[in-house]
N, C-alpha and C positions, 0 to 999 in steps of 0.2 A: 324105661320112663316115657310117657306120652310126649308127643310133640307140643311145644309151646303154642298157645292159641290166641289169636288176635280177632276180636269181634269189632267190625266197623259198622257203625249205624248212621243211616242217612235218611233223607225224606225226598219226595219227588217234586218239590216246588222248583221248577227248572230242571235242567239236566246236569248242572255243574257240580251240585253237592255229591250226587251219586257217582259221577264221573271221577271226581277226586278220590272217592273212597275205593273205586275199582283200580284206579292208577296206583294208589298207594299199596293195595293188596298185591298187585302184580309186581311192584317194585320190591316189596318185602320178599316175595317168592324168589325174585332174582338175586337179591343180596343175601337171603338167608333161606334156602331151599328147605330146611328142616322145620320152619315155622308155618303153621296152618292158619290162614286167614279166611274170614267169611264176611261178606258184605250183605246187609239187609236194609232195605227201605222199610223202617219199623212200622209206620203207619199202614202202609199197603200190606205188609205181611200179617199184621194182626186184624186189619179190617179191609180185606180185599174188595168189598163192595162199596163202602162209604168213601175210602181214601181216594180212589180215582175221580170221583165226582167233585171232591174238594179241590183236587189239582186242576181239573178242567175248569172249574169256576175261577180259580186264581189266574189261570192263563187268560181267560177271557177278560177278566177285570184289567189285567196288565195291558191287554191289547186295546180295550175300549175306553178304560178310565186311567190312563198313566198318571194324571195329576192327582187322583185319589190315592193310588199307590205311593206316590211321592210324598203326599201329606202324611200318610200313615207311617212311612219310613222315617220322616223328619221328626214328627211329634214324639215318636218312641225312641229316637236315636240313642239317647243317654240313659234309657231305662232298661233294666232286666225284666224278664216276665215276672209279673207279680204272682203272689201266692195263690190267689184264686184261679188265675190262668193255668198255673202248673198243676193245681188240683184237678181242674176240669180236664186238661189234657190226659192226665193219668186215668181219671174215671171213665171218660168217654172213649179214648182211643188206645190207651196203653196199660190197660189193667192186667194183661198178661206178660208184660215185660219181665218181671222177676222170674216167672216160670221159664221164659226163653233163655235167660241168662243161667238159671240153675241147670237147664238141660245142655247148653252149649259149653259151660264151665270155661269161660275164656280167662286168660291170664291178665290181659288188659282190654279196656274198651276204648275205641277212638270214635268220636262223633264228628260228623262232617255237616251237621245241620243243627241250629239251636234247639229245635223241639226235642229230639232224643237226648240231646245234651241236658236239657232241663229235667227230663224224666229220669235219667240216670243219676243227675244230682240229687233228686228227691229220694231215690232208692238208697243212695249213700248216706243221706241224713237219717234214714231209717235202719242203717246198719250194714249196708253192702260194703265189702272190704276191697273190691277189685279196683285197681287204679283207673281213673278216668282222664283221658287226654282229649283235648279239643283241637281239631284241625280247622282253623279259620280259612274258608276257601275263597276269600276276596282280599283286596288291598285296602281294606277299610274294616272297622270294627263296630258293629252295631251293638247296642246294649244287651240285646237278647242273647248274645253269645256267652255273657259273663255270669259265672256262678262260683260261689266260694268253695264248693266241693270239688272243682276241677283240680286235678293234681298237676297238670302242666298244659300250656297252650302252645301249639305248634303254629307258627305264623309265617307270613310271606316275606316281610321286609323289616328292617330296623324301625321304619316309620310306624308300622302297626305295633311293633313292640312298645314304642313310646306312647301310643294311644292307649294301650292296656295299663301301662304304668301310671298314666295320668288319671285313670279310673280306679287306681288303688290296687292293681294287681302286683304282687312282688315280682321283682325282676328275675328272681331265682326260678319262678314258675313259668317263665316264658322262654321258648326256644325258637330261634330263627332257622326255619328249615326250607323256606320257599314252599310253594304249592306243588304237590307231587304231580308228575305226568307219567303216562304209561312208559315202560322201558323202550317201546318203539320210538319214543321221541328223544331218547338219551343220545343218539348219534344221527348223523346226516347220511342219507343215501346218495348214490351217484345220480345227478340230475338227468344226464343224457340217457343213461342205460335205463332209468325208471320211465322216462318219457317214451322210449321205444317199447318198453314192456306194457305200458298202459295205453298204447295206441295214440300218443299225443305227438304233435310236431315239435321239433326243437326250435322253438321260437320264444319270444317273451310271453310269459304266462302269468295270468292273474287268477288267484283262487278266491272265490266269493263264498263266505259262510255266515250263517246267522245262529249258530248253536243248534241243538237238537230240535228246536221249534221252527227253524227255518229263517231264511233271510227276510228282512223287513223293509227292504227298498220298495218304493212305489213303482208302478209300471213304467212311467215316463223315464225315471232314472235307469231302469233296467234296459229300456231301448237305447238310451244314450250310451250305455256300456257296449250294447250290441253293435253299435256303429263303429267300434274299433276292431271288429273281429278279423278284418283283413290283415291287420298288423300285430294285434295282441291276442293270443289264445285265452279264451274265457272258460273257466271251470266253475259252474254254479253247483255248490253243495247245499241243497235246500232242506235237509233233515226231514221232518215229518210234515212239512208244508205241502201236502199233496195237491191242494187246490192250485197253488202257484205253479207246481210242476206241470199239471194238466194244462194250465192256461198258457204257459210259455211254449209248451210243445205245439200249441195251435197257432202261435203268432209267427208269421213268415220270417221276421228278422232274426229269429233265434234258430232258424233251420240252417245253420251255416256249419261247414266242416270244421271250423275252428271253435265251435261252441260245444261244450259238454254239459249236459243237465243231469245231475245226480240227486237221488234222495238220500236216505240214511245209508251210510257207508262205514265200514271198518278200515278203509284205506286212507284216513286222514293224514297219517304220518307220511305216506308216500306222496299224497297230494301236495303237502307242504314242501316235500323235497324237490318236486318238479316245478314249483312255482317261484316267481321272482317277487311277488308282492301278495299279501292277503288283505282283502277288503271284508270287514266284519263288524258286527257290534262288539263292544268291549266287554264280553263276558270273561270272568276270571280264568276259566279253564282253557278256552280257545286261545286266548292271548298268551297264557303261560306256555302252552304248547308251541306256539309260533316263536315266543321268545327262546325256548329251548332249542328250537331249530335255527335261530338267528334270522328269522324271516321278517323283513320290514312289513309294517302294517298301515293301513288307512282305516280310520274308524268311522262307521255310521254313527251319526248323533245318538248318544246313549239314552236309554230309558232312564227316568228318574230313580234315584236311590243308589245302590251299590255300583251299578254300571257307570254312573258319573265318576265316582271315586276311582274305579278302576281305570277309566279313561285318562283321568288326570295323572294317575301314577305312570302309565305307559307313555304318555306324551312327554311328561317331565323327565323320565328316564331315557328318552331318545329312541324309543322303539317304533314310533310312528306319529301320525297327526290326524286330527279330525277333518272329515270331509265337510267343511263349512261353506263350500261353493263347488260348482261344477269344475272350476279351474283346477282344483286339487287333483282330481283324477286325470284331467287332460294333461297337466303338466308332468305327472308321474308316468303316465303311459307314454308320452313323448320322449321322456328321458330313457325309458327302457328301449324304445325303438332306435334312439340315437346311439345308444350303447351297443346295440346289436350291429348296426351299420359300421361302427368303428372297430368292431371285433373286441370289444371290452366286456368283461363279465362283472356285473354288480356285486359288491362285496356281500358275503353271506352273513358275517357278523357285524353288528352295529357297535362301533367303538366310540361313539360320541361321548359317553359318560362312563365313569367307573362303574355305576349301577348297571349300565347296559350289559357289561361283560361279567357280571358277578354271579348270575344264577347258575347254580349246580343242581341238575335235575335228579341226581342220585341222593342228595342230601336228606330228604325226608325219610326215605326207606332205611338209610343208614341210622338215622336218629332213633327209629322205632327199634332197630336191632340193639342199639346202645341202651334203650330203656328196658329191654327185655334181659339183656345180659350185661349190666353195667360194670362188672368186675372182670369180664373176659375180652372185652373188645380191644382191637388194636388201634382204633381210631381215637386219637388223643386230643387233637386240636379243637379248641372251643368253637361252638357252632357259628358264632358271630364272626370270628376271624376267618373260618373257612368260607363263609357266605361272601365276605368282602373280597377274599382272595380269588374266588371263582375257580378253585382248584378242582381237579378230577379226583373224587374219592378213591381210596385205595380198595382193592378187592379184599374180602374177608376170608379168603380160603385158608389162611393160617390161623384163624381165630380158634382159641380153646373153648369148647362148649361143654356144658355139663352132660354127663353120660345119661 
């Protein structure tokens, strides 16, 4: 019998949607090595010339006209994509989707972005029988995620579950799994050993990230951070923001032995392990990875839209606070320096609230296993109870699987 197949469909608006899809694919492989998963950015896959132009235009609009993006997000907040939009998406960008599915023959389809979610929903109305699961990759629910053809929603928190229920989605079709992160983030590495491995000093360390598109601090704020370099080690992870990387490398204050300037890297898990605080914009994926590591966060004021909702969740859950003045960073860095002088180590896990300790990074991959093999899984605790308990999921090595 062939291996079970999971098709994960995303889009390239930002990096978080596709990152979540890859994280889940890797988690499924770790939990169920016999399951084959494939991730596709559907628009780019079907339209490799047009799609990148659209993503670039979206990125520029977000940077130059954030208020316009906020207005569009809010005015459409409670609305699903209308029939005309769904038809246009299908005719212009996704005409070959049915052929792709017929060729790959997945057992289930998981969408991590509203556009492919709408396209697969349309195909299901036309007779597609493959189960559709929607993984909502933020701590909020925009109306464009919701379609009646979705078999189940995989969501981040009980609050998001409640939002879906308020919009008429039956509770039985919603499962609280948390947002998946790559298995590299399921456990913490040794801070001292990893600092030595990465050529970093064993001193208070701040990691500064801005997602795949790079950090969005202005130059004056960046210079203010650099003024701490004698006492706090600074690791700037700037993603694809090559202009800022080149500019920083030309500014004298950033030429300090305790400052590391990085572009795109696959070492984010290790960078979080060696750090004492993360300074970042409140993107759903980066913050979830930090939450899995128990790394405290300071948030750059968010872009309008879902980042605002993400920020509100993480602040209320006790994982960090917004940088609403320069004193926030000053006070936190001074606290790290004082702890080093006193010989104390800041706690890795944030225990301020029950929510803060509840995230189980293995749960989403386990949930997909349960959906594929509902009659053979050994995991029996309801997802909501396991989420609240924050337990470590049991391995599935003894699970009986069909031959």
